[in-house]
N, C-alpha and C positions, 0 to 999 in steps of 0.2 A: 513564278514567285508566289502567286496567290492561288494555289491549288484548292479546288473545292473540297470541302470536308467529306470524309468517308462515312456514310451513315452505318450505324451498328444496329442491326435489327435485334429486338428483344429475344428472338428465338435463334439468332445467329450462332455459329459454332464458337467464335471467340467469346461472346457473352456466356455461352454455356460453359465453356472451359474455365472461365474465371469464377463463375458462380460455384462450380463443383470444387475448384481449388479451395475457395474460401470455406465452403461448407465442410469439406473434408478436414480442413485444419481445425475448424471450430469443434466439430464432433470428436475429432481425435484428442483435443484438449479436454473435453468433458470426460471422455472415457479414462484418460490417463489420471486426471485429477481424482475422479472417483476411486480408481485403483489405488492411487497414493494414500488416500485417506484410509483405506482398509489395511494396507501393509505398513502404514505409519512410517513412510519414507517421504522426505521433502519433495513436493511435486515438481519444483523446478529441475531437480536432478533426473527424475523419471521422464520429464518432458524432453530433455536433451537426449537421452538414450532412445526414447521413442522416435524422436525426429531423425536420429541417425539410422535407426532401423527402417523407418519408413522411406528414407531416401534411397535405400537399396532395393526397394520393390519395384519391378518394371512397371511402367505406366504412370508412376507418381509424378505429378508436374514439378517443374523447376520452380522452387520457391526462393528466388533471388530477392534479397532485401534491398529495396531502394533506401539509401540512407536518409534522403530527404523525407520519406514516408515515415521513418522511425522518429526522426528529430522534430518533425513539424506536426505529425498526426497522432503518433502513439505516445510519445514522451510527455507532452503537456498534460493530457488527462491522466496518465498514470502518476505523475508527480503531484497533480492537484488532489487526486483521490487519497494519496498517501498523507498529504498535508491536512486534509479534512479529518483524518483519524489521529492526528498528532496534537500535542499540546504546546502552544507557545509558552505558557507559563513554566511547564516542566523543562523545556529547552532553556529558558532564561536561567533556571537554577543550575543547569549543567552547561552553560554557554562556553566555558573554557574548553571542556572536552569536545563539544561539537565543533567549535571553530578550529581547534587544533587538529582535528581529524579531517574536517571538510575542506579546510584551506591549507594549513601547515603541512599536513601529511601528504596532501596532493601535489603541492609544489616540490616537496623534498623527493617524493617518488618519481615525479617527472624528470627532475634533474639527474638523480642517481641512476635511473634506468637508462637515460640517454647516455651518460658517461660510461656506464658498464658496457652497453651495446657498442659504442664507438670504440672502446678499448678492445673488445673481443674481435670485432670486424671493423678495422680501420677504413675500409672502402665505404662504409655508410657514414655520410657526413653528420656532424653534430646536430644541425637543425632537424634532420630526418630522424635521428635517434631520440631527440627530445619530443618529436611528434609522437612517436610510439609510447614514450613515457607518459605523455598526456592521455594516450588512448587507454592504457592499462591501469592508470592511477586511481579512478573512482570505483570503489566497490558498489555492488548492487545488493542491498541488505534485505531483499524480499525473503530469501530463503532463511537467512540468519534470524530475522526477527520472528519468522513463523516458528522456527525451532525454539527460540527464546521464550515465546509465549506458551508453546506447547509444554515445555518442561517446567514452566513456572518460574523463570529467572526474575530477579529483582526488576522493578520498574525502571530503576536507573539505567541498567544495561539496555533495555528495550528502547528507552528514550534516546540514548547516545547513538545507538544503531540507526534509529529512525532519523535523527537529526543529521547524521553523517550522510546517509543515503539521499536525503532531500537536498542538501546543499553542495555535496561534493561534485555533482555533474556540472554545476555552473562553473566552478573553478577549473575543472579539467577541460571543458570545451573552450573556454577562453584561452588557456594555455596552448591547446591544440591550434586555435586560430592564429596565435602568435607564431608558433612554430612553422605552420604552413606558410605564412608570409615570410619567415626566414628562409625557407627552402627556395622560394621564388627569388629572393634577393641574394641568396648565397650565404647569408650570415644573419643571425638574429640582432635586430637593433634593440638594445636593452632599454634605452630611455623611452622610446615610443611604446615598447611592450609594457613597461611598468604603468605608463599613463593609460594605455588601453585597458589593462587589467583593473586599474583603480576606477576607471569610468564604468566599465562593465559591472563591477560590484556596486558602486554607489548608484548608478542609474537603475540597475536591476531592483535594488532595494526600494528606491524612490518610486519608480513606476509600478512596481508591484504593490506598494502601499497605497498609491493613488487609485489604482484599479480596484484594489480590495475594498477601500472605503466607498467608492462609487457603486460597486456591486452590492455592498451591504446597504447602502442607502436605496438603491433600485429595488432590492428585494422587499424592503418595507413598503414600498409604493405599489408593489404588484397586487392586482385585484384577486388572484386566486392561487391555488396550489400548483396547477400545471404550468402556468407561465413562470412561476418561481423556479421550479425544477428545470424548465427549459433554459432559463437564464443561467442557472448553475452549470448546465452542460456547455454553454458558450463561454463561461468565465475563463477557463485556462487558455483558450485560444485567443481571446481578446487581450489578455495580459501578456501572453507570449508575443503576439504580433506588435503590440504597441511598443514593448521594450526593444524588440529586434529592429523595429523601424528607426529607433533612436540609437542603434549600434551599441546597445548595452545588453546585458544578459537576460534573454527571454526565460531561460530555465529558472533563474533566481527570482524573477518576477512572478512566475507562476506559483512558486513555493510560498512567497510572501503573501500573495493574494489568497491562496488557500488557508494559510494560517489565520489571517485576518477574518475571513469568512467563517471559519470554524469557531473562532473565538467569540464572534458576535451573533452567531445563528440562533442562540437561545432567545435573544431579544428581537431578532429580526423576523422570524417566521414562527408559525404556530406548530403544535405538536404533530398534526397530521402531515404537514409539509416536511418536517424533519424526518418522520418515519419513511415517507415515500422517497425523499432524496437520499437517505442512507441506503435504502434497498436499491435504488437505481444505480448509485455509485458503486455499491458493493458488487452488483452483478457485472457492471462494466469493467471494474478493476479485475475481477476474477477472470473474465474472458481475455482481456488484453495482456495481463501478465502470463497467462498460459500461452498465448499466441507467441509472444516475443521469445519465450524460452524454447518453444517448439521450433521456431525459425532458426535458432542457433544450431540445433541438431540437424535440421534439414539441410543446412548449407556446409556442414563440417566436411563431408567427403569431397564436395566440389572444390573447396578451398584447399584442401590437402593436395588434391590431384593437379591443381594449377601451379604448384611450386616447382621452379626450375633450378633452385640452388642445390648444391651437393647435400648429401645426408649429414656429413660431419658439420657443415656450416649451419644447417638447420638446427641440429641438436645443440650446438654450441650457443647459437642465439637464443633458442627457446629456454634452455637451461639457465643461461645468465639472466634473462629477463624474469623468468618465473622465481628463481632464487632471490633476486633483488627485491621483487615485489613482496615476497613473504618475509624476508629478514627485515627490510626497512619498517614494515608495519609493526612487527614484534618489538624492534628496537625503539622505535618512536614512542610507542605506548608505555614501555617500561622505564625509559629514560624520563618521560614526562611524569610518570607515577612516582618514582623515587626522588625526582627533583622537587615535586610538590611536597613530599614528606620531609625533605631536607629543609625547604623554605617553609617554615611553620605558617606564615601569613597566607600561603596559597591554599592550605587545608584540602588535601585530595578528597574528592567526593566518591571515588570508586575504591573498592578493596583490591588487593593484589590478584585475587581469584577472579573478580569481575574484569579487571584489566586483561588478564590472560584470555578470558573467553572473547572479549572484543578483539584482541590481537589475532585470534584464530577465526574470526568471523568475517573475513575480508573477501568474500566471493565476488567475482566479477560477473557482469551480465550483459544485457542487450545494448546498453549505452556504449560500451567499449566496442562491441561488434559494429554498430552503426557509425561510430566515430572512426573506426579503422577504415571503413569503406568510403569515408568522405575524403581520404587522402587523394591528391591530384594523380591523374594517370601517369604523369611524368615523374612521379616520386621515385628516386632510386631504390631498388630492392622492394618495391611495393608489395608483391605477393609474399615475400618473407616476412614483412611487417604485419601483414594481415594474418599470416599463419601464427606468428608469435602472439598476437592478440587473442586469436581463437584458442591457442594452446593454453594461455593463462586462464581464459574464461572456463574452458573445459576442466583443467586440472583443479582450479579453486573450487568449482561447483561440486566436483565429484569427490575429491579427496577431502577438502575442508567440510563440505556439506555432509558427507556421510559420517565423518568422524567427530563432528561437533558435539552431538548428544553424549557420546562417550567421553569426550574431552571435558564437558561441563561436569559430568559426574566425577571424573578423575580429579579435577582441581577443587572440587567441592565448592562450587560457587553458590552463594547464598540464594535461596529461593523465596518466592513470595509467600507470605504467611496468610492463607485465606482467612484465618480467624481474626487476624489483625485488621484485614480489610472489612470483615463483617462487623467487628467492634466499631471501627470508624464510621461505617455506614449507619449502624444502628444509633450511635451517639448523634450523628447529624440529623437522623430522622427524629429522634426525641427532641432535640433543640428546635427543629422546624415545628413539631407538633405543639410544643410549649408556646412558641411565638404565635402560632395560629389561635390557641386557646386565649392567650392574653389579648389578641386583637379582637376576638369574639366578645370577651368581657367588656373591653372598652367600647365597642360598638353598642353593646346592650345598655350600657350606662349613659352614654352621651348621644346616641343617635336614634334613640327609641326603637331599637331592634326588638321585635316581639320575643318574649321569653320562649315561646314554643319554637320559634325558628332558631333561636340561639341554642336551645338544647339539642335540636336536630343537627345543627352545624357541629356541635361538640361530638355528638355520636359519630358523624361522618369523619371528623378529624382523627378520633381514636381508632376508627376502623382503618383509615388510611395508614395509621402508625403501624399496626400489626401486619398489614398487607405489604408494607414496604421493608419490613424487617428481613434480615438474613440470619441464618442459624449460626451463631458464633459458638454454640456449645450443643451437646447432644440433646438436652432437654428442650432448649429453645428451638433447636433445629427441628425436632419431631413435632413441636406444637405448630410451628410455621408451616411445615409440610402438610400436616393434617388440615389445617384451615385452607390452604391453598388447594388441596385436593377437593375439599368440599365445595369451594367456589367454582372450581373447574367443572365438577359434576353438575352444579346448578346451571352453568352456561351451556353445557352439553345438552341437558334436558331442555332448556329453553330453545336451543337450536333445532332439536328434534321436533318440538312442538311446532315451530314455525314451518319446517319442511312438511309436516303432515298437513298443515293448513294450506300450503301451496298445492300439494297433491290433490286435496279435495276441492280446489277451486276457490278457497276462501281468502287467498293472499296472492296479490300479483307479484310478478318477478322483480319489478323495479322497486317495490316496497321492501321485498325480502332482501335484495342487495343492500339497500340502505341500512336496514336493521343488522344484517350480517357483518357490515363493516364495524359496527359498534361492538358486536359480540367478539369479533376477531381481535380487535384492539385490546379488549378486556382480557381475553383468553391469553393473548401474547404477554400481557403484563404479568399474569400468574405463572406463566411457563418460561419466562425469560432466562431463569437460572438453571434450566434443565436441558439436557441434550435433546436435540430433535429426534423423533422417531419416524420410521417409514410409514406408520399407520396414520400419523397426523391425528386429527380430532376424532377419527373413528375408534381409536383405542380408548379415548376418554369416554366416548358414547357407550361402548361396550362395557366398560367397568362401572358406569354410574347409572345405568338405566335397567329396570327390571320388568316394567309392565309391558303389555302387549303393544300399546300405542308406541312406546319407545323403540321397541324392536321393529316395528313397522317404519319408524322414523329412520332407523339405521339403513334399512333396505332402500328407502327413499333417498337417503344421502348417497348411496352407491350408485343407484340407477338413474337418479334424477339430476 
């Protein structure tokens, strides 16, 4: 009963195989993501196809997804990273649309998919059919929001898609838990199911808020940047485990914690910590999202081959489930839109074209795949249910994902006006500068601030105003670009001079690193609104330096 543990040597074949599998998946994600950016195709779609193709190559390991790994290890950081980029204030403005999709549509989809599947194949019990409905109910809006941002859709559409993708997983997983309990009991007990759903929702919100406030307080007490970033990496798992320990929704708790931390981070941590934290979570989210979509493709062939049902039964079930998922979403959104127009006090926040875009942006993802594999092994027709889930994921990702850009153009959905955003930003910058100048005047009069210091502070404030401006018109835009180019050239010249000093032995490496951090942050400030180039700062050095020492500095940059 108490067998001794089997030691795993660092160089053993099992460890080597695992490392090669993880490395191969990560490298594949990086290659496909880079290719997707060049061909301007949503990366999740290419990752699914690449996974299918890779699974057919002899020697590629079996990437079977452990559902617990996805739900406990991958899902919390993905949701937390998405919440950090979202706006609680924007969601509050559109809360009816978000709640209607994340809760109302998930419940309706679960019920209708279950009823349709049971009607088409009576041998599948209702609790089992409802379980499949809960599996395919929550969309994964990663691809949809990426497309919406790329084509410049209105911020309202992006906010609704983000809010739906953050909160719908919680409702779907609770419904799945209720359905699985119904499978074991032979029928769904509705009163306990409603009570469990209510507690999961209330408990998830409460525990998420408590952990979020606690994390926010702890971040203010942290002694430095690295402990704060490390705490941020632990936050989603702490929130998830605390809520799950109380039998509430860990997914919902993670989302609420992330929204609170994001809302309070400007007051909790300093600028350098925010920059480092954003870069850390951006890289982590980039890799994890790619991995989960690649895993879908890698498993697709094995799942199809495991089906033992007849072809007609498979097509009937898959067609019924997929059709119900698509039709219910379109009907729910447009019924809600026209009802809001009919009831004047509701005042619809979205236009008809924006509603159409959201109705066609219901791609399913890895949560549905992981949820399907959590079905008990004794579940009737389990392989068929998993195939239906994978079929819905694949069809929505490919069909809706590839056609969404053309669909957006066809319905003529309103786009973001970059000049309007520039005007708003410039107006805010002017108000901030005016407030700073008034504060300086007040300090000069009442606090004996030296006139020389006050004048210097005014000059800095005016410099910050033009540096923070965005080109809202051609003349202003050209002026801002010329000034930013000039500042970037100065920074490049200064960096070159520092590198020459290091090469001559006049400057130690650790001093250079400290000074280069300041230069990098300042350069990033001036380059934040321009696309990144492969040349990095070497392009700036080349364009802004002419003397022999600067040319030597460029060579030092490359070689040293």
